[in-house]
C-alpha positions as CSV (number, residue, x, y, z in Angstrom):
1,M,-21.6,-0.7,26.6
2,F,-18.2,-1.0,28.3
3,K,-17.5,-4.5,27.1
4,T,-14.2,-5.0,25.3
5,T,-14.4,-7.0,22.1
6,R,-11.6,-9.4,21.4
7,P,-11.0,-11.3,18.2
8,R,-11.9,-15.0,18.6
9,S,-9.4,-16.2,15.9
10,N,-6.9,-15.0,13.4
11,L,-9.6,-15.1,10.7
12,H,-11.9,-13.0,12.8
13,S,-9.2,-10.5,13.4
14,A,-8.4,-10.2,9.7
15,I,-12.1,-9.7,8.9
16,T,-12.4,-7.0,11.5
17,I,-9.3,-5.2,10.2
18,A,-10.6,-5.4,6.6
19,E,-14.0,-4.0,7.7
20,L,-12.3,-1.1,9.5
21,I,-10.2,-0.4,6.4
22,Y,-13.3,-0.4,4.2
23,H,-15.2,2.0,6.4
24,A,-12.2,4.3,6.8
25,A,-11.6,4.2,3.0
26,V,-15.3,5.3,2.4
27,R,-14.7,8.1,4.9
28,D,-11.6,9.2,3.0
29,V,-13.5,9.2,-0.3
30,R,-16.3,11.4,1.1
31,K,-14.2,13.5,3.4
32,S,-13.4,16.3,0.9
33,D,-16.6,16.5,-1.0
34,G,-19.2,14.6,1.0
35,N,-20.2,12.7,-2.1
36,A,-18.3,10.0,-3.9
37,V,-19.8,10.9,-7.3
38,V,-18.6,14.5,-6.9
39,A,-15.1,13.3,-6.1
40,L,-15.1,11.1,-9.1
41,V,-16.3,13.9,-11.4
42,K,-13.6,16.2,-10.1
43,N,-10.9,13.6,-10.7
44,I,-12.2,12.9,-14.3
45,M,-12.2,16.7,-15.0
46,T,-8.6,16.9,-13.8
47,V,-7.6,14.1,-16.2
48,V,-9.6,15.6,-19.2
49,I,-8.2,19.1,-18.7
50,M,-4.6,17.8,-18.5
51,V,-5.1,15.7,-21.6
52,L,-6.6,18.6,-23.5
53,A,-3.8,21.0,-22.4
54,F,-1.1,18.6,-23.6
55,Y,-3.0,17.9,-26.8
56,F,-3.2,21.6,-27.7
57,M,0.4,22.2,-26.7
58,F,1.6,19.4,-29.0
59,S,-0.7,20.6,-31.8
60,V,0.6,24.1,-31.6
61,L,4.2,23.0,-31.5
62,G,3.6,20.6,-34.4
63,L,5.0,17.6,-32.4
64,K,2.1,15.2,-32.9
65,G,3.8,13.4,-35.8
66,M,6.8,12.6,-33.6
67,K,4.9,10.3,-31.3
68,I,4.1,6.5,-31.4
69,R,2.2,5.3,-34.4
70,G,-1.3,4.9,-33.0
71,D,-4.0,7.0,-31.3
72,F,-2.4,10.2,-30.1
73,L,-4.8,10.9,-27.2
74,L,-4.3,7.3,-26.0
75,F,-0.6,8.0,-26.0
76,M,-1.2,11.1,-23.8
77,M,-3.6,9.3,-21.5
78,S,-1.3,6.4,-21.0
79,G,1.2,8.8,-19.4
80,I,-1.2,11.1,-17.6
81,F,-3.2,8.3,-15.9
82,V,0.1,6.8,-14.5
83,Y,1.3,10.2,-13.4
84,I,-2.0,11.2,-11.7
85,T,-2.4,7.8,-10.0
86,H,1.1,8.1,-8.6
87,I,0.7,11.7,-7.4
88,K,-2.7,11.1,-5.9
89,A,-1.5,8.0,-4.0
90,M,1.4,9.9,-2.6
91,S,-0.7,12.9,-1.5
92,A,-3.4,10.6,0.0
93,V,-0.9,8.6,2.1
94,M,1.0,11.7,3.1
95,G,-2.2,13.3,4.3
96,A,-3.4,10.2,6.2
97,E,-4.3,10.4,9.9
98,G,-1.1,10.4,12.0
99,P,-0.4,8.9,15.5
100,A,-1.4,12.1,17.2
101,S,-4.7,12.5,15.3
102,P,-8.0,12.5,17.4
103,M,-9.1,9.5,15.2
104,M,-6.5,7.4,16.9
105,Q,-8.4,7.7,20.2
106,H,-11.2,5.5,18.8
107,A,-10.1,1.9,19.3
108,P,-9.3,-0.2,17.4
109,M,-8.3,2.5,14.9
110,N,-4.5,2.8,14.3
111,T,-2.1,4.4,11.8
112,V,-1.9,1.2,9.7
113,I,-5.6,1.3,9.0
114,A,-5.5,5.0,8.3
115,I,-2.6,4.5,5.8
116,C,-4.3,1.6,4.1
117,S,-7.6,3.3,3.8
118,A,-6.1,6.5,2.3
119,A,-4.1,4.4,-0.2
120,L,-7.2,2.3,-1.2
121,S,-9.5,5.3,-1.5
122,S,-7.1,6.9,-3.9
123,L,-6.8,3.8,-6.0
124,Y,-10.6,3.4,-6.1
125,I,-11.1,6.9,-7.5
126,Q,-8.3,6.6,-10.0
127,V,-9.3,3.2,-11.3
128,L,-13.0,4.3,-11.6
129,S,-11.9,7.5,-13.4
130,L,-9.7,5.4,-15.8
131,F,-12.5,3.1,-16.8
132,V,-15.0,6.0,-17.2
133,V,-12.7,8.1,-19.4
134,L,-11.6,5.2,-21.6
135,F,-15.2,4.0,-22.0
136,V,-16.5,7.4,-23.0
137,Y,-13.6,7.9,-25.4
138,H,-14.0,4.5,-26.9
139,V,-17.8,4.7,-27.3
140,G,-18.3,8.4,-28.0
141,F,-15.2,9.3,-30.1
142,V,-12.7,6.7,-31.5
143,P,-12.7,2.9,-30.9
144,I,-9.4,2.0,-29.2
145,T,-7.5,-1.2,-28.8
146,I,-5.1,-1.8,-25.9
147,Y,-2.5,-4.5,-26.9
148,Q,-2.0,-6.0,-23.4
149,P,-4.7,-4.5,-21.1
150,I,-3.9,-6.6,-18.0
151,Q,-0.2,-5.8,-18.1
152,A,-0.9,-2.1,-18.7
153,F,-3.2,-2.1,-15.7
154,G,-0.5,-3.8,-13.7
155,M,1.7,-0.8,-14.5
156,I,-1.0,1.5,-13.1
157,L,-0.9,-0.5,-9.9
158,T,2.9,-0.2,-9.8
159,A,2.7,3.6,-10.1
160,W,0.1,3.5,-7.2
161,F,2.4,1.3,-5.1
162,I,5.4,3.5,-5.5
163,G,3.2,6.6,-4.8
164,V,2.1,4.9,-1.5
165,A,5.8,4.1,-0.6
166,V,6.9,7.8,-1.3
167,G,3.8,9.1,0.7
168,L,4.6,6.8,3.6
169,V,8.2,8.1,3.9
170,L,6.8,11.7,3.8
171,L,4.2,10.9,6.3
172,A,6.8,9.6,8.7
173,I,8.9,12.8,8.3
174,K,6.0,15.2,8.4
175,P,5.7,15.5,12.2
176,W,9.4,16.4,12.4
177,A,9.6,18.8,9.5
178,P,6.1,19.7,8.2
179,G,7.3,22.7,6.2
180,F,10.0,20.7,4.4
181,V,7.6,17.9,3.5
182,T,5.0,20.3,2.1
183,I,7.6,22.1,-0.1
184,F,9.2,18.8,-1.1
185,A,5.9,17.3,-2.1
186,M,5.0,20.4,-4.2
187,I,8.4,20.3,-6.0
188,Y,8.1,16.5,-6.5
189,Q,4.8,16.9,-8.2
190,R,5.9,19.8,-10.4
191,A,9.2,18.1,-11.3
192,N,7.4,14.9,-12.4
193,M,5.3,16.9,-14.9
194,I,8.5,16.7,-17.0
195,A,10.7,14.1,-15.3
196,S,8.1,11.4,-15.6
197,G,8.6,11.3,-19.3
198,K,4.9,11.3,-20.2
199,M,5.5,13.8,-23.0
200,F,8.4,11.8,-24.6
201,V,8.9,8.6,-26.6
202,V,11.8,7.2,-24.6
203,N,13.3,5.3,-27.5
204,T,13.9,8.5,-29.4
205,L,15.5,10.5,-26.6
206,P,19.2,11.4,-26.8
207,T,21.6,10.1,-24.2
208,F,21.9,13.3,-22.2
209,M,18.1,13.4,-21.7
210,M,18.1,9.7,-20.6
211,N,20.7,10.5,-18.0
212,M,18.5,13.3,-16.7
213,F,15.4,11.1,-16.2
214,D,16.7,7.6,-15.8
215,W,16.7,7.9,-11.9
216,N,12.9,8.3,-11.8
217,P,10.9,5.0,-11.4
218,L,7.8,6.8,-12.9
219,F,9.8,7.4,-16.1
220,H,10.4,3.6,-16.4
221,I,6.7,2.8,-15.6
222,I,5.3,5.2,-18.2
223,D,7.6,3.9,-20.9
224,Q,6.8,0.2,-20.0
225,T,3.1,1.0,-20.0
226,R,3.2,2.3,-23.5
227,G,4.9,-1.0,-24.5
228,F,1.8,-2.8,-23.2
229,V,-0.7,-0.3,-24.7
230,F,0.7,-0.1,-28.3
231,I,1.5,-3.2,-30.3
232,N,4.2,-1.4,-32.4
233,Y,6.2,0.0,-29.5
234,F,8.9,-1.9,-27.7
235,P,10.6,-0.1,-24.7
236,H,14.3,-0.9,-25.0
237,R,15.9,1.7,-22.7
238,T,13.8,1.3,-19.5
239,S,13.6,-1.4,-16.9
240,L,10.6,-3.3,-15.7
241,E,12.3,-4.4,-12.5
242,Y,13.8,-1.1,-11.4
243,P,10.5,0.5,-10.2
244,Y,9.7,-2.5,-8.0
245,Y,13.1,-2.4,-6.3
246,V,12.8,1.3,-5.6
247,G,9.2,0.9,-4.4
248,I,10.1,-2.0,-2.0
249,A,13.1,-0.1,-0.6
250,L,11.0,3.1,0.0
251,L,8.2,1.0,1.6
252,M,10.6,-0.6,4.0
253,I,12.2,2.8,4.9
254,G,8.7,4.3,5.3
255,L,7.5,1.5,7.6
256,M,10.6,1.8,9.8
257,A,10.4,5.6,9.9
258,E,6.7,5.6,10.7
259,F,7.2,3.1,13.5
260,Y,9.9,5.3,15.0
261,T,7.8,8.4,14.7
262,R,4.8,6.7,16.3
263,Q,6.8,6.1,19.4
264,Y,7.4,9.8,19.9
265,A,4.0,11.1,18.8
266,S,2.7,14.1,20.7
267,S,-0.6,15.9,20.5
268,S,1.1,19.2,20.1
269,W,2.3,18.0,16.6
270,E,-1.1,18.4,15.2
271,A,-0.9,22.1,15.7
272,R,2.2,22.2,13.5
273,R,0.6,20.5,10.5
């Protein structure tokens, strides 16, 4: 009962950590709803409602003809899936268990496992939602063809990676300034409704609008995704490398900040969250 289990080798240690991340990820998926299927359905409904809202908005404004030649709903979904994956990953990591959480009292639980499990649970729900929505649309409505599906899925993973990096930075700052982090996250999500460029064809934007959105890695990711989804679209004004540079830089900053915050963790911080 009181025996301490020690890893017998590096491989055994890696397997133990992977098992812990798996069980923590399952807990994260079921934490809000108690049922993984309910969580999946809620996420699918979020995507469907957002797609329909933008579809009707563009229909009313008469802007459907200005988009990429191809399936209009696929054009909308290519931006919305990237946006939601990014935002959900950021929110999941930002809300992960901190160093002062009661969960950290259960060895060998630590903040790295909590962060990894939150990130992976978010990715699991988003990927499952992506395949379900595309399958239903392809089988039940209009057959669709994705020009380079593997590369397009890689851009989904890139959006998730940058969301994890942003969430990690916010998680490290949260114990010091919880009010600021909450407000910043809300503003960031609302601003990216426009600044992510999911409603625009980047090649047709004037220069002054490019200067407004060019700083945002999500803007580059969505445009590059559409280059992989549509055979007749070639993104000339965005970069494939820029999002990776930003994501790696934010990840390094987040890791250093989280390590520093962990050293000064206090149980009283949980009351401020």
